[in-house]
Each structure stands twice: as structure tokens, then as C-alpha cells.
N, C-alpha and C positions, 0 to 999 in steps of 0.2 A: 252497865250496858248503856250505850248512847242511843238516844232516840233518833229516828230518821230526821233529816233536815225538814224543818217546818216551812211551808210556802208562805204562810201568814207572817211568820217572823222575818223571812227574807223580804217580803213586800214592805213591812213596817220599817225595817232598817234601811231599805233603799229609799223610801220616802224621806226619812231623816237625812240620809246622805245627800240627796238632791237639794234639800233645803240648805244644808251646810255649804255646798259648793256652788250654789246658784249664782252668786256674784263673785267673780265674773265668768266662771267656767261654763255655766249653762249658755251664756251668750256666745262664748267661743264655739261651743258645739253647734249651736243653731246657725251662726254666721258661716261656719265652714261647711255645714251640711246643706244649707239652702241652695247654693249653686248647683250641686249635684242633683238634688231632688227635682229642681225646676228643669234641668237639662234632661233628666230621665223622663219627666212628664211630657216635655216637648217632643222627645224622640218617640215615645209611645203614642202620643196623639198624632204625629205625622204618619206613623205606620198604620194607625186605624183609618186616618183620612185617605191615604193612598190605596189601602186595600190590596187588591190583586195587582195593581199597577206599581207597587213598591219596587219590584225588581227592575223597573226602568229608571229608577232614581237612585242608583247605587252610589254615585258620587255625592249627592246631597246627603244621603243617610250616613255615608262614611264620615263626612265632615261633622255631622251631629254626634256620631259615636266618638270621634276624637275629642270633641268638647267634653262629653261625659267622662271620658277616660282622664282628661286633665283635671276636671273638678273632683274626680274620685280620689286622687292623691291628696288633695287638700282636705277632703272629708275624712280620710283615714287618719291624718294628723290630728284633726279636731277630736275625733272619737278616742284616739289614744290619749290625748291630753285630758279629756273629761274622765276617762276611766282611771287615769293616774290620780286625778284629784279625788275621785271617790275612794280609791284605795287608801290614800293618805288620810282622808277624813276618818275612815274606819280604824286606822291605826293611831288616830289622835295626833297626827304629825303634819297637818295641812299647813304648808308654809309658802304662801305667795308664789314667787317666781320659781321655786323649787319644783313646782308641778310641771314646768316646761322642760325639765331635764330628763329626757327620755334616753334610754340606752340605745345607741345606734344599731347594735346587733338585734335587740328586741324589736326595734322599729322596722328594720329591714325584713325580719322574719314575719312580722305582722303584715307588712305590705305584700310579701310573697304569698302568704296564706289567703289574704283578702282577695288578691287578684285571681287566685285559683278558684275561690268561691264565686267570684263575680263571673268568671268564664263558665262555670257549671250553671250558674243562674240563667245566663242568657241562652244557654243550650237547652235548658229544661223549663223555662218560664211559661211556655205555652201550655204545658200540662198542669201547672200550678200545684202539683203534688209535692215537689221537693222544696218549694219556696219557704214554708215554715222551718224546715230542717236547716236550710241554708242561712236563714236569718238567725237562727240559734247559733250555728257555727261561726258566723261573722261576729256576733256579739261576744261569744266565748273567746274568739281570737284576740279581741281588744282587751278582754278582762285578764287574759293570761300573758299579755305582752311582756311584763317584767320577768317572767319565769322561763322565758326562752333562753336556752344555753347558747352554745356555739351555733353559728349559722350552718345550715345544711338543708338538703332537699327533703329529708324525712323527719328530722328532729322537731321542727315546728309543728308538723302534723301529729307527731307523737305527743307533744305537750298538749295540743288541742284535744286529742282523743282521751288523754288521761283526765282532763277536766270534766268529761261527761260520765263520771263514775256512777252517779246516782241519777237514774233515768226518771224516777217518779217526780221529784221537784222540778226537773227541767220540762217535762211534759205539762205539769200543772202551770208553770210559768208561761209556756207557749199558749195554753188555753186562756189564761187570764189576760195576757196582753193581746191575744187575738180578739177577745171580746172588747178590750179597751180600744183597740184600733178601729173596730167597727163603730163603737160608741163615739169615738172622736170624729169619725167621718160623718156620722149622722148629726152630731152637734154642729159641725162646720157647715153642713148643708142647711140645717135649720137656721143658723146665723145668717147665711147668705140670703135665704129666702125672707127672713125677717127684715133684713136691711132693704131688700127690694120692695117689700110691702110698705115699709115706712117711707121710702122714697116716693111712692105713689101719692103721698099726701102733699108733696111739694108742687105748687101750681106751675104749669108750663114746662115741666120736666118730661122729656120724651124718653120712655123706658122700654119701648118695643124691642130695640136691639139688645138692651141689657137682659130682658126677659129670656131671650134666646141664648145669650152667652152664659147666663147663670142657671141654665136648665141642666138637670142631671142627665138628660139625653144628649147633651153636647159633649162629644168625646174629650175635647181639650179641657173643659171645666171638670169633668169627672177625673181625669188624670191629675190635675192640680189639686183636686179635693183629696185624692188618695195620698199624694205627696205631703199635703198639709197634715193629714191625720197621722202619717208616720213621723213627721217632725214633732208632733205634739206628744207622742208616747215614747219616742226614742230615748230621752234622758232617763226616764224611769226604767226602761228596758235594759239599758246599759248598766245602770246602777244596780239593778237586781242581779244581774249576772256577775258583777264585781263582788257583790255581797255573797253570792253563792260560792264563787271561787275562793273568797277569803275564808269562809266557814269550812269549806272542804279541805283547804290546806292547813287550817288551824287544827282540824281533827287529825290530820296526818302527822303533825308535829307534836301534838299534845298541848298546844297553846290554849285551846278552848278549856281543857281541864284545869290548867293553871289559873286562868282568869276566873273560872267558876269557883275554884277553891279560895281565891283571894276575896271574891264577893261574899262567899260564905263566912270567912273570918271577919270581914268588916261588919256583916249583919250580926254576928254573935257578939262582937265588941260593943 
């Protein structure tokens, strides 16, 4: 009998996976995700600043939304490349430029699912209830990219739903990374306030304006802080979902039992 997937084991393997692919694929992920997160932070900050008057600035907000949509496509490519690097590292076949070779069908299916998830996110983000589930779906879409078959309207969604076979480890991962996201945000806030406190020791430096800009009560700073916290945890989040999908598919094919038997024979020898 196989035991249920261990969340601790998934997190341990994802940490090793990120360490193996950090150079250069972690940089690729951050460089491709940074424009999107900053564009989203700016868009959210403008909505908060405009408040009830936002409906009178439709053209301005539409232009900001188009910028976010353009940077989203770049971010999707970076996430797909990073997930591919993690998967190759798990298979012991991490080979430089081979990470960039993504199947066009899988990439298009991933972009299709990701755009659907993004549309649902913007339609429901004010309630904040569906945000964790959508974040999980977006991560699983990147992790299952190579397993998408022929293109179709429902086939990519079926592949995505099939990867959510075991709910318990996925819920545990959501809770773990939710706590990690909050902790990363608190650490970034503490770092900014520590830098402001140290700057007060410089003679003649005027910090009144910076005290307001770096205040958590300033909406723009708060949005940037949340974007930075997500950037900090995103590599480990994607890696953990790649590890989860890898283990799930290994169980379906019996690959995990073969590897376990090989390790057992090596230990006995």
C-alpha cells in the first residue's frame, strides 16, 4: 500500500530543485515576472487612489490593463521555462539550453488555461475567496504543461483537473505558502523600515517624504510590497507543484515503485 503524498517530502524536494536550477533559471523567472507584478501593483494602486472616480478614467485604466496583458504573456513563458527546468532536474536530465525547448502545443494550451484563470481572477478578486484556488490552478497549469495532448477547448482543462487528484497535499501546500507569503511580506516591510531607520543617521538627509512613501498606509507601497512578497515565494511555489505532479504521475505509471526497488537493491548490496 502506498502512503499518501507527504507535504514535507514535497517541500524538501522542491527546495533542492530550486537550488539546482537557480542559476540561471531562477533569474529568468524573476526577470520575466517582475514587469507583470509591477504592472499589476501599479494598476491596483491606481484603482485604490481613484476610488469611486475610477469609472471616469476608463481610457487610462484600459491602457494600464493592456500593459499588464502584454507582460502576462512574457511571465507565462518564464514560468513555463522554470517549471520545465525543475522537471528536468527531478528526472536528472537538466541540460542547459534544452530547458528552453517547450512543445508549442503545450505552451499554447498553457497560455489558454492561464488566460482563462486570469479572467476569472479579475472577475472575482474583490471577494478574495477564489484567489488561493486560482493561484493553485495557475501553478498546476505550468506544472502540467508537457502533458497536454492535442490542442482543444476542454483537453487542457481536463489535464489540469486530473492533476488535482489528491486534495490533502494541495490544501497543505496552499496553507504553507499562504503563511510563507505573509511572512515574506512582513520581512520586506521590516527591511524597508530598517533601511529608513538607518538612513535617519545620515546628517542632512531629508526623509519626511520617504517616511510617507514607505508607510504601509500608502496604497502604492502596500501593492508593491505584496508584489515583492509573491516574487519571493513564487519559485518555491512552482517547484513544489512540479514535484507534486511528478510524484503523482510516477505513481500512476509505477515509476516510483521501480525507483524504490532499485534503491532497496542498492542498499542491500
